[in-house]
Structures are given as structure tokens and as C-alpha cells.
C-alpha atoms as one frame of an Amber mdcrd trajectory, in Angstrom:
protein
  -6.919  15.125 -11.328  -6.961  14.525  -7.652  -6.264  10.718  -6.737  -9.115
   8.866  -4.162  -7.552   8.275  -0.388  -7.094   4.292  -0.166  -8.893   4.307
   3.573 -12.140   5.251   4.465 -11.866   9.057   6.557 -11.159   8.227   9.856
 -13.641   9.031  12.488 -12.556   9.756  15.852 -14.144   8.137  18.958 -14.379
   8.969  22.467 -13.294   6.752  25.608 -17.135   5.938  26.212 -17.810   4.760
  22.622 -14.953   2.595  22.438 -15.479   0.818  26.244 -18.967   0.410  24.655
 -17.557  -1.225  21.615 -15.286  -3.140  23.709 -17.864  -4.013  26.292 -20.158
  -5.627  23.308 -17.034  -7.463  22.350 -16.593  -9.454  25.240 -20.314 -10.322
  25.152 -20.128 -11.593  21.775 -17.037 -13.719  22.647 -19.108 -14.917  25.721
 -21.997 -15.550  23.282 -24.125 -12.627  24.774 -27.339 -12.187  22.679 -27.249
  -8.363  21.615 -23.751  -8.038  21.235 -21.506  -7.187  18.395 -17.546  -7.909
  17.218 -15.414  -4.941  17.410 -15.160  -3.730  14.125 -13.241  -0.507  14.799
 -11.526  -0.227  11.602  -9.846   2.939  10.665 -10.868   4.802  14.272  -8.691
   7.659  16.136  -8.933   6.119  19.409  -6.459   7.780  21.538  -4.854   6.575
  25.148  -7.855   4.321  25.670  -7.742   1.923  28.735  -7.916  -1.838  27.813
  -5.824  -3.702  30.466  -7.003  -7.304  30.783  -9.516  -7.167  28.280 -10.691
 -10.148  25.954 -10.332  -8.468  22.172  -9.846 -11.683  20.322 -10.794 -11.060
  16.830 -11.049  -7.799  16.918 -10.337  -5.800  13.919  -8.240  -2.511  14.175
  -7.394  -2.113  10.810  -5.928   1.405  10.166  -7.010   2.577  13.599  -5.205
   5.056  15.327  -4.372   3.767  18.825  -1.726   6.157  19.955  -0.779   5.866
  23.651  -3.538   3.159  24.401  -3.297   0.728  27.063  -3.429  -3.250  26.483
  -1.510  -4.485  29.523  -2.299  -8.305  29.998  -5.005  -8.205  27.170  -5.899
 -10.882  25.127  -5.646  -9.861  21.449  -5.421 -13.256  20.163  -6.211 -13.051
  16.230  -6.810  -9.239  16.252  -6.006  -7.035  13.244  -4.070  -4.477  13.235
  -3.388  -4.332   9.990  -1.343  -0.700   8.942  -2.436   0.197  12.661  -0.594
   3.486  14.084   0.465   1.668  17.832   2.600   4.460  18.531   3.585   4.564
  22.367   0.943   1.674  22.796   1.332  -0.236  26.228   1.481  -3.974  25.324
   2.897  -5.553  28.177   2.355  -9.013  28.861  -0.603  -9.183  26.412  -1.637
 -11.945  24.056  -1.209 -10.743  20.223  -0.884 -14.814  19.735  -1.458 -14.780
  15.382  -2.373 -11.282  15.335  -2.384  -9.373  12.130  -0.209  -6.469  12.667
   1.271  -6.223   9.368   2.525  -2.808   8.531   1.986  -1.254  12.171   3.865
   1.244  13.490   5.060   0.482  17.072   7.338   3.710  17.436   7.890   4.015
  21.338   5.469   0.842  22.383   5.951  -0.950  24.990   6.131  -4.687  24.153
   7.783  -6.633  27.418   6.922 -10.141  28.191   3.735  -9.753  24.813   3.221
 -13.061  23.278   3.664 -12.454  19.891   3.699 -16.499  18.430   3.097 -16.593
  15.110   2.109 -13.350  14.753   2.619 -11.348  11.235   4.653  -8.819  11.418
   5.591  -8.257   7.923   6.371  -4.583   7.133   5.704  -3.414  10.536   8.012
  -0.573  11.714
């Protein structure tokens, strides 16, 4: 008997679709009608560009964001639980109270990143 995977099947997201999610999330944070909170759980979105973007409380649980750029972004209380963040650039990003449990940061750049009260249990 085969065991079932613990996570949903990952879906690859192209840059235009990812940008639309980010834009909608920023609208949600600003209270714009019709905007939605970003919940890109279990997506594969390599080399996305999010410099200086507001992604507070976005949920990237289980996402593979390898090589993405978040320089100077606001990721306060964002969830990156078990996310693959290899070679991501988080320089000067705000990751205050972010959920980074089990995240993989192999080769990531974190210089100047604010990680106050971030949960880094089992992160590598």
C-alpha cells in the first residue's frame, strides 16, 4: 500500500501570475475592495522579484521560492513554514515575527534582515 503525500501537489506559478497575487495582496493590506490576501501555499515560483514589496501576513507555506528576491520587502508575520528559500535574497527585509519553521535557507542572503521574534525552529 502506498502512503499518501503529506502536502498538496505543488503548482508552478509564472511571474505574471505571481505579480498579480502580490499586487492583490498589497491592495488587501491597503483595504482596497476586491483585493485578496496572498495564500500561495505549495507553489513553485523560482526567481520572483519582490523588492520593496509589502507581503505582511502572506502565506508561503511549503512554497519553493528558490532564487527569489525580497530585498527591502516587508514580510512581517509572513508564513514560510517548510518553504524552500535557497538562494533567496532577503537583504534588509523585515521578517519580524515571521514563521520560518523548517524553512531551507541554503545560500540565501540575509544581511541586514530584521528577524526579531521570527520562529526559526528546525530551519536550515
